[in-house]
N, C-alpha and C positions, 0 to 999 in steps of 0.2 A: 323981216334977216333974220339967215336960218343959226338956228343953234346947235352947236354938237352936243352928241351925246357922251353923257359925262367922264365912263370909261375914254373914250377917243381922245377927249380933251385933257384927263389926266395923262395919258401914253404921250399926247403933243408935247406937255408940257414937263415932263420928265425926259424926251429924248430932248426939248430947249436944255433942259438945263447938264444934260449929261455933257454938252459940247458949248456949254456958255462959260465954263471957268478954265481958268490959262491951266490950270493943273493937268484936269483933265483931259482938256485938249492936247498940251504936253502929250501926257501918257498916251494918247491914240496916235499925234504924229510920230511919237516915239515905236510903236505898234509899225503903222506902215512904213516905216525908217529900216525895221527889221526886218521887213519881210523881203524889204528890197534890199538889204545887204544880204540875208540869206539867200537869194536869188544867184546876186553878184560873184557869192565867193562860189557856188557850186558850179557855176560856167566856166570861172578863172581857174577853178584846181581839182574840176572832175568834168572836160567838155564833152568828153566820149560818153558819160552817163545821162547827159540833158534829157529830159522828158517832162511833157506836163505834168504828170503823175506825181514824177522824182523833184521836180521845183517846188512844186503850190506841197507837197506834203512836207518836205522837210524847211521848208518858209516858215509855216503854219507851225512846226514844232519849236521855232522860236515865237514866234508871233504869241503862241499860244503862255507862253510864259507869262508876256509883258497885258495881259487882255485882265487877268484878277485882277492888275491894280487899278483898273479903269471900273471897274464893279467894284470894289472897295470905297472908290473916293465916291462914286456914285451915289450909295449908301451911307457912308460915314459924313458928307461936308457938309450936309445941313446941320447935323449935330453939334459939327467942330466952329461952325461958323451963327451956331442958334440962331436961324433963319426956319428950322424947324417945327418953330411955334407957331409963325406965321403959314407953314404948310398944313398945318393942322388943324388950328384955326379956320382956314379957305376950305378946307377938306376932310372931316372929323373922323372919316373911313381911312385909317391907316393903313388896313391890311387890303384895301384898294390900292389905297399909294403904293404901297412895298412893290404889289404884282404889277404896276404901272411902270417902277424902276424896272425889273425883272424884265416886262415887255422890251424896255426900249433898251436895255443893256444888250440884248438877244436881236435885237433889229441892227444894233452896230456890231454884232457877231458876223450876222448875214454880210452886211455888206462888207467888212474885213474881209472874209471869204470870198466875194466875188471880186472882189480887187484883188487879190493875189490868185486865183486862178487865173483872172484877165491878166495879168502881168506875166504868167507862165505862158500863157498861148503869144503875147506876145513877142517873146524872149524866146520860145522856139522855132514861131514863124519868121523872124528876124535873122534866125542861124541856120534858117531853111529846111528846118526840122519838119515831121508830119504831125500835126493835130489830132485827136482823136474825134472820133462822131460826137453829133451832139447831146445824142443818147447817152454816152460814156462820161460828157461833161457833167452833165445832171448828176449821175452818179458821184462822181467823184466832187463835189458841191454840195453834195447831202452830207457825205460822211467827212468833208471838213469840217461844216456848220455843225454837225452833232457831235461831233470831238473837241472842236473849241467852243460850243456851248458848255459843256458838263464842266470844260475847267474854268468858266467865267464863272461859273455857279460856284463853283468851290472860292469864289474870290466872296463872291457875293453871300452866299450862307456865313461864311466865318465874319465881315462886316456886321451884318446884319444881328448877327450874335452878340457878338462885344461892343459897335454903336463907337470904336475908338478907331482910326486910320493905322496910326504907328504900332498896334498892338496887333492888330489885323493883319498890314501888311508883314509884321514879323511871323505870326502862324500862319499864315498863308507859305511864305516862306522856309520855314523851318519843320512844323506836322507834317504836313503830308508828303513830301519828297521824301525826309529824312527817319523818320517813323519807321518803314518797311524795310529801308538799309539796314536800319541798327539792330531789328529782327531777324533779318538772315546771319549777323552776325553771333547773335545770341545762340546756343544749341536747343536751348527749350524752346526759344520764342519759333524759330525758323518756319516754325508748318504755319506761322500766325501769321507770314510777311507777306503770302497772296491777300488773304484777307485784309492789309491795312493798304494794299498798293492800289490807290485810283489814277493815279497820273498813266504809268502803263498801260492801261487797257484804252483811258483815254484818248491817250497816242496812238494806241493799235488801230482804233474806231477812224484814226486822222488818216489813216496809210487803206481802210477801207478791209479789214480785218478784224472781226469779233472776239472777245476775250477766250485767254485758253481757258481760267477758271471762271465759269461764267455764277458759279457760287461764292467764290472770293471777291469777283465785281462786283454780286451784288449786296453783299455784308459792308463794303469799301464805298459802295455809293451811300447807304442808307449812312454808315458812320461820316462822310466826309459833303456828304450834298444835302440828304434830307434830312437829320438832326441837325446841324447848322441853322436849315432854313428855318426848320420848325421854333427851333432855340427864339430868333431873330422875330419871327412874327411875334411868337408870343410878349417879348422884351418888348418889342417896338410898340404893343399893343398900349403893356402898362407903364413902359418910363415914361415921367413927369419932365414935359418940355419947357417950364416953367419957368 
């Protein structure tokens, strides 16, 4: 009997966990429903502007706000249900387990991006529109995955840092989107707004455009992506699971 390599086994286990709970499955279905709703609304309200890129980008703009909730549940569900004790007893390498969760999450992001792009192509074809060349579709898919993965990892990092689903969801919904807007309303803080905004540049990536302020994007990435993930790895390594 062939034994799977431990990294691959961890990954497959985390994929199953991600899709095995009712809450995570509900969020995933809500994500796909949001994509269908966004496509339908655009077709109904702006039929003259329907294109594969327009449908995919607009639907992902809505989906991207739901995906981090799946990331938060993936990281915190075991702590909430106390099954983390069994997980870390069977596999004491906590860093590897957390990396496997991230890999499972990014796999779901890729699948959602493919579904969104396929639904957009099917809609345009049904309406008699022209489809982009295969190479253009691949480029479009790459941008979609890149932007969606970044937004999903915001939820992942915050959840890993706080290990509490309600708190992580609150922080995700409040801090990244509202702090840049608050900074723009205060004259003294207005110059710092580009360095706090992470959603804007990531949604720009979804649309295939690079950030207008690369340095601001780099700082925001450190603040909302890198720092929470690093804190999360340290906290997961030291937290008592007993």
